[in-house]
C-alpha positions, 0 to 999 in steps of 0.5 A: 324219845323212842327209847323212853316208850313202853318199858315201865318208865325206865330207860331202855338198855341195849347191850352192844357187842362190837370188837372194832372200837371205832364202830363201837363208838359210832354206834354208841353215839347213835344209840345214846342220841336216841335215848338208849342206855348202852352197855358195851362189850368188845367181844361175844364172851364179854357180852355173854358175861354182861348178859348174865349179870346185868339187865338188858332190853335188846342185844346188838351184836357184830357177826365177826368178833374174836373169842365168840362170834355173833352167832355163838353169842345168840345161840348161847343166850337162846340156850340160857333163855330156855331155862329162864323162860324169857326171850330178848331181841337179838339183832346182828350188825354186819358190814355186808350181806355176804358176811351173814349166813341166813341159815346160821342166823336163824338157827342161832336165834338172831331176830334180824340184822342191819348193815353197817354203817348204821343209818340213824333213821333206819336204826331208830325205826328198827328199834322202835319196831322191836319195842312195839312188838312188831319186828320181823327178822328181815334186813333193813 
């Protein structure tokens, strides 16, 4: 499975920040079917707490969430990373191209985005690309 490749023999951990429980369950199912370990968060503040206390290899975040949106989450993580000298890939997941402010996405530190509903094949390819160090910030 794609999730098993390249991370020193351990399962790849994805932090999923999505406030809609149905969407979160669908994405959880897709990610676990691909072999990823998924850590769920219902909003940006919860995701930030989990980022600070657990190890993750990738963050998938909805743009529009209560308490802290995806832009705020990405910006705060990038701020924390500056002190640590590390960088985790962060992808936005959004229902519409119109929901995404590309300038804000770049300035907040998002590495790219995908449209909901996520196509399992597109998701698999995008994540494989990221973990092979070849991802580019573009729409899938």
